[in-house]
C-alpha positions in Angstrom: -3.9 -109.1 -47.9 -0.5 -107.8 -48.6 0.0 -104.1 -50.2 1.0 -103.6 -53.6 4.9 -102.6 -54.0 4.8 -99.7 -54.7 8.4 -98.1 -55.4 10.1 -95.6 -52.8 10.1 -91.8 -54.1 13.6 -91.9 -55.7 12.6 -95.3 -57.9 9.5 -93.4 -58.9 10.9 -90.1 -59.8 13.7 -92.0 -61.7 11.0 -93.9 -63.9 9.1 -90.8 -64.5 12.1 -89.0 -65.7 12.4 -92.3 -68.1 9.5 -91.8 -69.0 9.8 -88.1 -70.1 12.9 -89.1 -72.0 11.7 -91.8 -73.8 8.6 -89.8 -74.6 11.2 -86.6 -75.4 12.4 -89.5 -78.0 9.6 -90.7 -79.5 8.4 -86.4 -79.9 11.3 -86.2 -81.9 11.1 -89.3 -83.8 14.3 -90.6 -82.6 15.2 -94.2 -82.6 18.7 -94.4 -81.9 18.6 -92.4 -78.7 16.0 -94.6 -77.3 17.4 -97.8 -78.2 19.7 -98.0 -75.2 16.6 -97.7 -72.9 15.6 -101.0 -73.7 16.9 -104.6 -73.7 18.2 -106.0 -77.3 15.8 -108.8 -76.7 12.9 -106.6 -75.2 9.3 -108.7 -75.5 6.6 -106.1 -76.6 3.2 -105.6 -77.6 1.7 -103.4 -79.9 -0.8 -101.7 -82.4 0.6 -103.3 -85.6 2.2 -107.2 -84.7 1.1 -109.6 -81.1 4.4 -110.4 -79.9 7.7 -108.8 -81.1 10.8 -110.4 -80.1 13.4 -108.1 -80.0 14.4 -104.4 -80.4 15.4 -104.6 -84.2 12.1 -105.9 -84.9 10.3 -103.5 -82.6 11.9 -100.4 -84.2 10.7 -101.6 -87.6 7.2 -103.2 -87.3 5.9 -100.9 -84.3 8.0 -97.7 -84.0 8.5 -97.1 -87.4 4.8 -97.1 -88.3 3.7 -95.0 -85.3 6.0 -92.4 -84.3 6.5 -90.8 -87.7 2.7 -90.9 -88.0 1.6 -89.2 -84.6 2.7 -86.3 -82.5 2.8 -84.6 -79.2 3.6 -88.2 -76.9 3.6 -87.3 -73.6 2.9 -89.9 -70.4 0.5 -88.8 -68.1 2.8 -88.6 -65.2 0.6 -87.8 -62.1 -1.5 -90.9 -62.6 1.4 -93.1 -63.1 2.4 -96.0 -60.5 5.5 -97.6 -60.3 5.8 -101.1 -58.4 9.0 -102.6 -57.3 10.0 -106.1 -56.3 11.6 -106.3 -52.7 15.1 -107.2 -54.2 15.4 -104.3 -56.1 15.7 -106.5 -59.1 12.4 -105.5 -61.4 9.9 -102.9 -61.5 6.9 -102.4 -63.2 5.4 -99.0 -64.6 1.9 -98.6 -65.3 1.1 -95.4 -67.2 -1.3 -93.6 -69.5 -0.6 -91.5 -72.4 -1.5 -88.9 -75.0 -0.7 -88.0 -78.3 -2.2 -86.5 -81.2 -3.1 -88.8 -84.3 -4.5 -87.8 -88.0 -6.8 -88.3 -90.1 -6.3 -89.0 -93.9 -7.2 -85.4 -94.3 -4.7 -83.7 -92.2 -7.3 -83.2 -89.5 -6.2 -83.6 -85.8 -7.8 -86.3 -83.2 -6.7 -87.1 -79.4 -5.2 -90.5 -79.4 -4.8 -91.5 -75.9 -3.5 -94.9 -74.4 -2.1 -96.7 -71.7 1.5 -98.2 -71.3 2.6 -100.9 -68.9 6.6 -101.5 -69.1 8.6 -104.4 -66.7 12.1 -103.4 -65.9 15.0 -105.5 -65.0 18.2 -104.2 -63.4 21.8 -105.2 -63.8 25.0 -103.4 -63.0 24.6 -101.3 -65.7 21.1 -99.9 -64.8 17.7 -100.6 -65.6 16.5 -102.1 -68.9 13.0 -102.1 -70.3 12.4 -106.2 -70.8 8.8 -105.7 -72.2 6.7 -102.8 -73.1 2.7 -103.2 -73.9 0.9 -100.0 -75.2 -2.4 -100.1 -76.1 -4.7 -97.4 -77.5 -7.8 -96.6 -75.4 -11.0 -98.2 -76.7 -12.7 -96.4 -79.6 -9.8 -94.3 -80.3 -8.7 -94.8 -84.3 -5.7 -96.8 -84.9 -4.3 -95.0 -88.0 -3.1 -92.0 -87.8 -1.5 -90.2 -91.0 1.2 -87.7 -90.5 4.6 -88.6 -91.9 7.4 -86.7 -89.4 10.5 -87.5 -90.9 12.9 -89.9 -88.8 15.5 -87.7 -86.7 17.9 -90.6 -86.5 17.6 -94.4 -86.5 
């Protein structure tokens, strides 16, 4: 059986930096800066909807229901895997993540999860075309922080 198509070190490093950049935008609740990382017609799965067609709907129904209500979002880079097609046009990133959620009384809880993101490469670079982020089993879905949105 053939091995998994593990990305080379340069591409792996690129996507680790991509994850760091995106996670920073999540922590800052900066939708405007995060948008260019994604294809406008991205298809996503998330906690609040099954299939979310398009970036605008994803921002309104998922990002805006999660990012302001949580904090400390980070990908676990040393547990991240990057797979790449032999022709260099697609890549898949598999990464666990951590964050902090908040109970209604304001007390914090650990809010870990995992992500699978599919990327497509064109003349302008890499864009995420699919994202599936989900909480680990047993983690409360609701979080009750109320942080301001930095930029839409």
